[in-house]
Backbone bond lengths (Angstrom), bond angles and torsions (degrees), N, CA, C in turn:
res aa  C-N    CA-C-N  psi(-1)  N-CA   C-N-CA  omega(-1)  CA-C   N-CA-C  phi
1 M - - - 1.455 - - 1.528 108.68 -
2 F 1.308 114.92 138.85 1.453 120.51 -179.83 1.525 109.58 -81.76
3 P 1.319 117.48 159.42 1.472 120.28 179.87 1.526 111.26 -58.49
4 Y 1.323 116.35 146.48 1.460 122.22 179.54 1.516 108.17 -133.39
5 A 1.300 115.95 133.43 1.463 121.05 176.69 1.521 108.07 -138.23
6 E 1.304 115.47 147.51 1.464 120.67 -178.68 1.526 108.58 -131.57
7 Y 1.339 115.81 114.40 1.455 122.05 176.94 1.518 107.43 -131.85
8 I 1.309 117.63 110.42 1.463 121.49 -179.21 1.520 107.16 -100.46
9 T 1.333 115.01 109.58 1.461 119.60 -175.32 1.521 113.10 -123.55
10 S 1.331 117.12 -0.69 1.463 119.58 -179.70 1.525 109.74 -154.39
11 K 1.323 115.75 -175.12 1.461 121.09 179.51 1.532 111.51 -70.21
12 N 1.318 117.33 -28.66 1.463 122.13 -178.60 1.524 111.08 -89.92
13 I 1.320 115.62 134.03 1.464 121.71 175.56 1.523 106.68 -119.31
14 Y 1.312 115.47 129.84 1.468 123.01 -171.87 1.525 109.02 -120.13
15 F 1.335 115.94 121.05 1.465 121.90 176.65 1.514 109.39 -111.26
16 R 1.295 115.55 141.29 1.459 121.17 174.77 1.526 106.48 -124.35
17 F 1.318 117.45 111.88 1.460 122.94 -178.68 1.530 108.86 -101.22
18 H 1.336 116.74 103.78 1.462 121.79 -178.93 1.522 112.44 -98.30
19 G 1.316 117.44 -7.76 1.464 121.85 -174.78 1.515 109.44 109.60
20 P 1.319 117.55 136.84 1.459 120.47 -173.97 1.531 115.37 -79.08
21 A 1.301 118.68 -28.84 1.466 120.51 -174.09 1.526 111.56 -113.23
22 A 1.317 116.83 -57.54 1.457 121.66 178.85 1.525 108.19 -109.09
23 L 1.304 116.25 121.71 1.459 121.58 -176.47 1.525 110.82 -52.94
24 Y 1.322 117.12 123.23 1.472 126.49 -179.60 1.527 114.30 68.27
25 A 1.331 119.17 -2.29 1.462 119.85 -170.21 1.524 114.00 -131.89
26 S 1.321 118.33 23.15 1.467 119.41 178.72 1.525 109.83 -139.68
27 G 1.335 114.95 150.91 1.456 121.41 -179.30 1.521 111.46 -96.41
28 Y 1.319 115.41 167.96 1.461 122.04 -178.24 1.522 110.66 -95.46
29 S 1.324 116.08 144.35 1.466 121.91 179.71 1.531 109.97 -72.84
30 V 1.315 115.50 164.35 1.467 120.97 176.79 1.524 109.80 -58.71
31 D 1.328 117.32 -43.89 1.465 120.84 -179.17 1.527 111.96 -60.34
32 K 1.326 117.41 -42.81 1.471 120.79 178.94 1.529 111.11 -65.97
33 R 1.336 116.53 -41.91 1.470 119.09 179.29 1.527 110.45 -64.38
34 I 1.326 117.90 -39.77 1.472 121.33 177.07 1.528 109.89 -62.27
35 E 1.318 116.15 -44.48 1.471 120.91 179.34 1.529 111.07 -57.23
36 F 1.333 116.54 -48.05 1.461 119.64 -179.33 1.525 111.86 -70.14
37 A 1.317 118.77 -36.13 1.468 121.66 177.74 1.524 110.14 -61.43
38 E 1.332 117.28 -43.59 1.462 120.67 179.04 1.519 111.25 -62.63
39 K 1.337 116.63 -42.91 1.466 120.43 178.13 1.525 110.76 -62.27
40 I 1.326 116.58 -46.28 1.463 120.66 -177.33 1.523 110.88 -61.85
41 V 1.337 117.69 -44.57 1.467 121.09 179.63 1.529 110.14 -61.28
42 E 1.327 117.51 -45.05 1.471 120.50 179.96 1.524 111.46 -63.78
43 W 1.327 116.87 -43.50 1.459 119.42 179.39 1.519 111.59 -65.14
44 K 1.334 117.43 -39.75 1.463 120.10 178.48 1.527 110.74 -63.92
45 K 1.321 117.51 -37.45 1.466 120.68 177.15 1.525 111.24 -62.77
46 K 1.320 116.45 -27.96 1.465 121.81 179.03 1.524 112.04 -87.85
47 G 1.336 117.13 5.08 1.455 120.73 176.94 1.523 115.30 88.88
48 K 1.316 117.09 12.18 1.462 120.18 179.17 1.533 110.62 -79.20
49 V 1.313 116.14 156.13 1.455 123.26 173.22 1.526 105.97 -107.29
50 V 1.327 116.66 123.08 1.464 120.71 -174.96 1.522 109.91 -108.10
51 W 1.313 115.38 127.42 1.460 123.12 176.63 1.520 107.66 -112.92
52 A 1.309 117.62 127.37 1.463 121.87 179.75 1.522 109.00 -123.78
53 F 1.299 116.37 119.40 1.464 122.63 179.42 1.526 108.04 -110.07
54 F 1.303 116.93 121.97 1.457 122.20 -179.92 1.522 109.17 -105.54
55 N 1.330 116.07 116.38 1.456 122.07 178.90 1.526 112.06 -111.57
56 N 1.312 117.63 5.35 1.474 120.79 -177.01 1.525 109.63 -88.67
57 D 1.308 115.45 63.30 1.459 119.82 -169.85 1.523 115.14 -113.08
58 V 1.319 118.45 10.51 1.465 119.80 -179.27 1.526 110.90 -57.69
59 H 1.310 117.71 -41.66 1.470 122.33 178.78 1.538 110.54 -113.64
60 T 1.306 117.08 31.62 1.475 126.24 -178.96 1.521 113.43 60.17
61 H 1.332 118.41 24.87 1.464 120.74 176.64 1.528 111.30 -62.31
62 A 1.327 116.94 -35.42 1.462 120.80 -175.65 1.523 111.98 -57.09
63 I 1.300 117.07 -45.08 1.465 121.05 -177.28 1.520 110.90 -61.84
64 F 1.328 117.05 -44.91 1.459 120.57 -179.32 1.523 111.48 -71.69
65 D 1.338 117.59 -38.38 1.461 120.13 178.27 1.527 111.13 -63.94
66 V 1.335 117.33 -39.06 1.470 120.73 177.01 1.521 110.37 -61.55
67 Q 1.323 116.79 -49.04 1.468 120.50 -178.22 1.530 111.16 -61.62
68 K 1.315 117.05 -43.25 1.463 120.72 -177.90 1.522 111.45 -70.09
69 L 1.336 117.49 -39.60 1.462 120.44 177.92 1.524 110.32 -65.09
70 R 1.299 117.09 -44.75 1.470 121.25 178.94 1.532 110.60 -59.99
71 S 1.317 117.16 -42.76 1.465 122.00 178.25 1.522 111.07 -62.42
72 L 1.317 117.33 -42.38 1.470 120.56 178.46 1.521 111.42 -63.70
73 I 1.325 116.88 -40.23 1.468 120.40 178.55 1.522 109.75 -61.67
74 E 1.325 117.08 -43.43 1.461 120.74 178.15 1.530 111.13 -62.74
75 Q 1.324 118.07 -39.76 1.462 121.78 179.26 1.522 111.97 -67.29
76 K 1.329 117.13 -35.18 1.468 120.85 -178.25 1.517 111.48 -62.17
77 N 1.298 117.21 -35.70 1.454 120.14 -179.81 1.517 108.69 -155.85
78 R 1.296 116.50 90.55 1.473 121.79 -174.57 1.526 113.50 -60.69
79 L 1.300 118.19 -27.60 1.462 120.58 -177.71 1.527 112.29 -94.63
80 F 1.309 116.86 -5.96 1.454 120.84 -176.72 1.521 110.53 -75.29
81 D 1.315 116.90 127.76 1.457 121.85 178.55 1.527 108.27 -86.21
82 Y 1.298 116.81 107.93 1.451 120.45 -178.16 1.523 110.54 -122.49
83 R 1.306 113.71 158.56 1.459 120.82 170.01 1.514 106.05 -132.12
84 L 1.293 116.20 119.45 1.455 121.84 176.23 1.521 106.92 -115.00
85 Y 1.293 115.49 114.82 1.450 120.15 -178.49 1.518 108.62 -86.33
86 V 1.288 115.65 124.09 1.454 119.86 -176.78 1.518 108.94 -123.74
87 I 1.287 114.96 127.95 1.458 120.57 175.22 1.516 106.93 -125.89
88 I 1.292 115.73 126.09 1.459 120.06 178.82 1.522 107.47 -104.14
89 N 1.313 115.53 117.51 1.459 121.42 -179.04 1.517 110.82 -98.02
90 H 1.278 116.14 159.54 1.459 123.80 173.16 1.525 112.74 59.77
91 L 1.309 117.81 41.49 1.462 119.35 177.57 1.523 109.83 -62.95
92 P 1.322 116.88 142.06 1.469 118.62 179.58 1.524 110.33 -61.75
93 R 1.301 116.19 143.37 1.463 120.81 179.07 1.519 110.12 -78.16
94 L 1.312 115.00 140.33 1.457 120.01 176.91 1.523 109.65 -77.65
95 P 1.322 116.92 148.17 1.470 118.98 177.98 1.525 110.70 -62.35
96 R 1.296 117.01 148.60 1.474 121.52 -179.19 1.519 111.22 -101.02
97 H 1.287 116.03 37.04 1.458 121.65 176.92 1.518 108.27 -72.60
98 P 1.341 120.06 141.03 1.474 122.19 -176.62 1.522 114.59 -52.62
99 R 1.328 118.43 -33.69 1.471 118.46 -178.89 1.532 111.56 -69.05
100 H 1.335 118.29 -19.39 1.464 121.24 178.22 1.529 111.91 -85.24
101 L 1.318 117.69 -8.95 1.454 121.19 -176.82 1.521 113.10 -94.60
102 K 1.318 118.07 2.26 1.474 120.88 -178.55 1.499 111.05 -71.56
């Protein structure tokens, strides 16, 4: 596990998800996603703006982690109006084979 630190000093909270085991190449466990979903819901209730950047995309973990985290947030409080900004960096490039350009 990579080092983790939490310092809340403003209205904006910024998360960078690089992968828990292999940098950029590992997905998050259910327990970790639940932990972060609970934090995000509580912070949003306090008026915070949460930014989550997923860089663990070598094996497309980022896409699935985003979907699962978003689903957990919705389950935590179905009536809660939240906005979770998600940016996925370093997406794998698609092959440039002619059949893919149609």
